[in-house]
C-alpha positions in Angstrom: 91.0 157.6 49.0 88.1 155.3 49.8 88.4 152.9 52.8 89.4 149.4 51.7 87.3 146.4 52.8 88.8 144.0 55.3 90.0 140.6 54.0 88.9 138.7 57.1 85.8 136.6 56.9 82.7 137.1 59.1 83.5 136.2 62.7 83.0 132.6 63.5 83.1 131.3 59.9 86.0 130.2 57.7 87.5 130.7 54.3 88.5 127.5 52.7 91.7 127.9 50.8 92.6 124.9 48.7 94.4 123.0 51.4 91.6 123.7 53.9 89.0 122.6 51.3 90.9 119.4 50.6 90.8 118.6 54.3 87.1 119.3 54.5 86.5 117.1 51.4 88.5 114.3 53.1 86.4 114.6 56.2 83.1 114.6 54.3 84.2 111.7 52.1 85.2 109.6 55.1 81.9 110.3 56.7 80.0 109.3 53.6 82.0 106.2 52.9 81.7 104.9 56.5 77.9 105.5 56.6 77.4 103.9 53.2 79.2 100.7 54.4 76.4 100.4 56.9 73.7 100.8 54.3 72.8 104.5 55.0 71.8 106.6 52.0 72.3 110.4 51.7 69.5 113.0 51.8 69.6 116.8 51.9 67.3 119.9 52.3 67.4 123.6 52.1 69.4 125.6 54.6 66.3 127.7 55.3 63.5 126.4 57.5 60.4 128.1 59.0 61.4 129.3 62.5 58.4 127.4 64.1 60.2 124.1 63.4 62.8 124.9 66.1 60.3 126.6 68.5 57.8 123.7 68.6 57.3 122.0 71.9 59.4 118.9 72.1 62.1 120.2 69.7 63.3 123.3 71.5 66.7 123.8 73.0 66.1 127.2 74.6 69.7 128.3 74.4 69.9 127.6 70.7 66.4 129.0 69.9 66.6 132.1 72.0 70.3 133.0 71.7 72.0 131.2 68.8 69.8 131.0 65.7 70.2 133.2 62.7 66.5 134.2 62.3 65.0 136.9 60.1 61.8 138.0 58.4 61.8 137.4 54.7 60.2 139.6 52.0 56.9 137.7 52.4 56.9 138.5 56.1 57.6 134.9 57.1 60.0 134.2 60.0 62.8 131.9 58.7 65.9 130.4 60.3 69.2 129.2 59.0 69.2 125.6 60.3 71.2 125.2 63.5 70.9 121.4 63.3 69.4 118.7 61.1 67.2 116.4 63.2 63.9 118.5 63.0 64.4 118.7 59.2 64.8 115.0 58.7 61.8 114.3 61.0 59.8 116.7 58.8 60.9 115.0 55.6 60.3 111.5 56.9 56.8 112.5 58.2 56.0 114.0 54.8 56.5 110.7 53.0 56.2 108.2 55.8 53.9 105.8 53.9 56.2 105.7 50.9 59.3 104.8 52.8 60.7 101.3 53.8 61.6 100.7 57.5 63.9 100.5 59.2 65.0 103.6 57.3 68.7 104.5 57.4 69.5 108.0 56.2 72.5 110.3 56.6 73.4 113.9 55.6 76.4 116.3 55.6 74.8 119.8 55.8 76.3 123.0 56.8 74.6 124.6 59.8 74.7 128.0 61.6 74.6 128.9 65.3 75.3 132.4 66.7 77.6 131.3 69.6 80.9 132.5 70.9 83.6 131.1 68.6 86.1 128.8 70.3 88.0 125.6 69.8 85.6 123.1 68.2 82.7 125.6 68.0 82.1 127.9 65.1 79.1 129.8 63.8 79.1 127.9 60.5 80.1 124.3 60.4 79.6 121.1 58.5 77.9 118.3 60.3 77.5 114.6 59.7 74.0 113.2 60.7 72.9 109.6 60.7 69.5 108.3 61.8 67.5 105.2 61.9 63.7 105.5 61.7 61.0 102.9 62.3 62.8 100.6 64.8 62.3 100.2 68.6 65.0 97.6 68.8 67.9 98.3 71.1 70.0 96.9 68.3 69.2 100.1 66.4 70.7 102.1 69.2 73.7 99.8 69.2 74.1 100.2 65.4 74.1 104.0 65.7 76.8 103.9 68.4 78.7 101.4 66.3 78.6 103.7 63.3 79.9 106.6 65.6 82.7 104.2 66.8 83.7 103.2 63.2 83.8 106.8 62.1 86.5 107.6 64.7 88.5 104.5 63.6 88.1 105.6 60.0 90.1 108.7 60.8 92.9 106.8 62.4 91.7 106.6 66.0 92.0 103.6 68.3 89.9 102.4 71.2 92.3 104.2 73.6 91.7 107.6 72.0 88.0 107.9 73.0 85.4 106.7 75.4 81.6 106.3 74.6 79.5 107.7 77.5 75.9 106.5 77.7 73.1 108.2 79.6 69.4 107.7 79.9 66.7 110.4 79.7 64.2 107.8 81.2 66.5 107.4 84.2 67.0 111.1 84.7 63.2 111.6 84.5 62.8 108.9 87.1 65.3 110.5 89.5 63.8 113.9 89.0 60.4 112.5 89.9 61.9 110.7 92.9 63.3 114.0 94.1 60.0 115.7 93.7 61.4 118.3 91.3 59.0 120.6 89.3 59.7 121.4 85.7 61.8 124.5 86.5 63.8 122.6 89.1 64.2 119.7 86.8 65.6 121.9 84.1 68.2 123.4 86.5 69.0 119.9 87.8 69.7 118.6 84.3 71.7 121.8 83.5 73.9 121.0 86.6 74.5 117.5 85.4 75.4 118.8 81.9 78.0 121.1 83.4 79.5 118.4 85.6 82.9 118.3 83.8 83.3 122.0 84.2 82.4 122.3 87.9 84.7 121.7 90.8 83.8 118.3 92.4 83.1 119.8 95.8 80.9 122.5 94.2 79.1 119.8 92.2 78.3 117.7 95.3 77.1 120.8 97.2 74.9 121.8 94.3 73.4 118.2 94.1 72.5 118.4 97.8 70.5 121.5 97.1 68.2 119.3 94.9 68.1 116.6 97.6 70.3 114.4 95.5 73.7 112.7 95.9 76.4 111.2 93.7 75.4 107.8 95.1 71.9 108.3 93.8 73.2 109.1 90.4 76.2 106.9 90.0 74.8 103.6 91.1 74.2 100.5 88.9 73.5 101.5 85.3 69.8 101.5 84.4 68.7 98.3 82.7 68.4 99.7 79.1 72.0 101.2 79.3 73.4 97.9 80.7 71.7 96.0 77.9 73.1 98.4 75.3 76.6 98.0 76.8 76.3 94.2 76.5 75.2 94.5 72.9 78.1 96.8 72.1 80.5 94.2 73.6 79.0 91.6 71.2 80.0 94.0 68.4 83.5 94.2 69.7 83.1 97.7 71.3 84.5 97.7 74.9 85.1 101.4 75.5 81.4 102.3 76.4 80.4 103.2 79.9 77.4 104.6 81.9 77.6 108.3 82.7 74.4 109.9 84.2 75.8 113.4 83.4 75.1 112.8 79.7 72.1 115.0 79.3 72.1 116.5 75.8 70.5 119.8 75.3 67.5 119.0 73.1 64.1 118.2 74.6 63.3 115.6 72.0 65.5 112.8 73.4 63.3 110.2 75.0 65.6 107.3 76.1 69.3 106.4 75.7 71.7 109.3 74.9 75.4 109.1 74.2 78.5 111.2 73.6 81.9 110.2 72.3 84.7 111.8 74.3 88.2 112.4 73.2 90.7 111.2 75.8 93.7 113.3 74.6 94.7 115.9 77.3 94.9 118.6 74.7 91.4 117.9 73.3 89.4 116.4 76.2 85.9 117.1 75.0 82.9 115.6 73.3 83.4 114.8 69.6 79.8 113.8 68.8 76.6 112.9 70.4 73.0 111.7 69.9 70.4 109.4 71.2 66.8 108.1 70.8 63.9 110.3 70.0 60.6 108.5 69.6 58.0 111.3 69.3 59.5 113.9 67.0 57.4 113.1 63.9 54.3 113.7 66.0 54.9 117.4 65.4 53.7 116.8 61.8 51.1 114.0 62.2 49.4 111.9 64.9 51.3 108.7 64.3 54.6 108.3 66.2 57.6 106.9 64.5 60.7 105.9 66.6 64.0 107.3 65.7 67.6 107.2 66.9 70.6 109.1 65.5 73.7 111.2 66.2 75.7 114.1 64.7 79.4 115.2 64.6 80.9 118.5 63.4 83.8 118.9 61.1 85.8 121.2 63.5 85.8 118.6 66.3 86.8 115.9 63.8 89.7 118.1 62.7 90.8 118.8 66.3 90.8 115.0 67.0 93.1 114.4 64.1 95.3 117.4 64.7 96.3 116.6 68.3 97.3 113.1 67.2 99.3 114.1 64.1 96.7 112.4 61.9 96.1 115.3 59.5 97.1 114.3 56.0 99.6 116.4 54.0 98.0 118.5 51.4 98.4 117.2 47.9 96.5 119.2 45.2 94.4 117.3 42.7 96.7 118.8 39.9 99.5 116.3 39.3 101.5 118.2 36.6 102.3 121.8 35.9 103.5 122.5 32.3 105.9 125.5 32.2 106.9 127.2 28.9 110.2 128.5 27.6 108.3 131.0 25.4 104.7 132.2 25.3 104.5 131.2 21.6 104.5 127.6 22.7 101.1 127.8 24.5 99.3 126.0 21.6 101.8 123.1 21.7 101.6 122.9 25.5 97.8 122.8 25.4 97.9 120.0 22.9 100.2 118.0 25.2 98.0 118.8 28.2 94.8 117.7 26.3 96.5 114.3 25.5 97.4 113.8 29.2 94.0 115.0 30.5 92.2 112.5 28.2 94.2 109.8 29.8 93.4 110.8 33.3 96.3 113.1 34.3 95.2 116.4 35.9 97.3 119.0 34.2 97.7 122.8 34.5 99.4 124.9 31.7 101.2 128.2 32.3 100.5 130.9 29.7 104.2 131.9 29.5 103.7 135.5 30.6 106.6 135.3 33.1 110.1 134.0 33.0 110.6 130.3 33.3 112.0 130.7 36.9 108.8 132.5 38.0 106.7 129.8 36.4 108.6 127.1 38.4 108.1 129.1 41.6 104.4 129.3 40.9 104.2 125.5 40.6 106.0 125.2 43.9 103.7 127.6 45.6 100.7 125.8 44.3 102.0 122.5 45.7 101.9 120.8 42.3 104.1 117.6 42.7 105.5 117.4 39.2 106.7 119.9 36.6 107.4 119.6 32.9 109.0 122.3 30.7 108.0 122.7 27.1 110.6 124.2 24.8 111.5 123.9 21.1 114.1 121.1 21.9 111.6 119.0 23.8 109.0 119.4 21.1 111.5 118.5 18.3 112.8 115.4 20.2 109.5 114.3 21.7 111.3 113.7 25.0 110.4 115.6 28.1 112.1 115.9 31.6 109.6 115.4 34.4 110.8 117.1 37.6 109.7 115.9 41.1 109.2 119.2 42.8 109.8 117.8 46.3 113.1 115.9 45.6 114.3 118.0 42.6 115.1 114.9 40.6 114.2 114.6 36.9 113.3 111.7 34.7 113.3 111.9 31.0 110.7 110.1 29.0 108.9 110.1 25.7 105.6 111.7 25.0 103.9 108.3 24.8 105.2 107.3 28.3 104.1 110.4 30.1 100.6 109.3 31.0 101.8 105.8 32.0 104.3 107.4 34.3 101.6 109.5 36.2 99.0 106.9 36.3 101.4 104.5 37.9 102.4 106.8 40.7 
């Protein structure tokens, strides 16, 4: 007997059964609707990119490029990569048509991305990611709008100001401190890595490690740099009061040039970053000589799900199918299909059983599928033109004429 294949998916990716797909659809739809309220328009691109796009100087995140990308040689002997993130792609696209576009440009996307990393809570090897970017503006109001959009996304999923904090950092300030400390490039990289790990390091160990670089917490955690302070003031003008300076906000990508931010969940069971981004003003120079300022952020679907889950904000699954038609006898399939066609034409999503099993089994099938309403078609119902609609959750039934059926469902 041949060995059977396993039913589990590849490690770090997910199967989306109907209830899982419904949740993903809700997350993507909420991202889209929130972005479009701010005037952002959607774009997309292939999941495959030339590997050089992620290895180029100014783009690279060494950990992702060297350890986490899905990279292979195609049949034409070209090295290609499944995209680990979207920012280099959108920079490529904007650079390709820069003179045809109107600025400031507001774009968003909801691609799926791939990173070969250790699967854990909030981190998967395949994930869907919301990206929003503004190109062509140096105004600090553009940074403020990007942070405001991130803020509004959390609210759109039922969050409140108390559920999260917006932490702002500055690459300009970190570069200034590194220069002041006389750090070379290798030392600077280790210094930034230490700051990035601050939340995971014992406070005493962190202070000791800082001293090895000639730094102190007083040097880091003084008055916010001017650009961050100005951004905090602008956010307050927009009604956002949960933003604060945090010099340990580093972000892994080399392309950030100024203000960076991360949104942190304050729930004790999910105390982690939900999303992050910042300003990158030189990325399009990889493709031409003319710089184009940009600012943006990204959030993954898994972290958004975790945010909702710990707060009981996950919506109960309700399938798109509103009505399941069961049959007393298989010979009644044509009549049931005729009734279903009438209901579908009037906007009622309807599934019809083929009558291959007993009526009780058909009713169990409707319950397993989560269909909220059931209607049984028999000779008596067809003769009288009256049908009993059963609410599958409460078990109650309501009789109504064929003509009233669509009205009943459309008024739910």
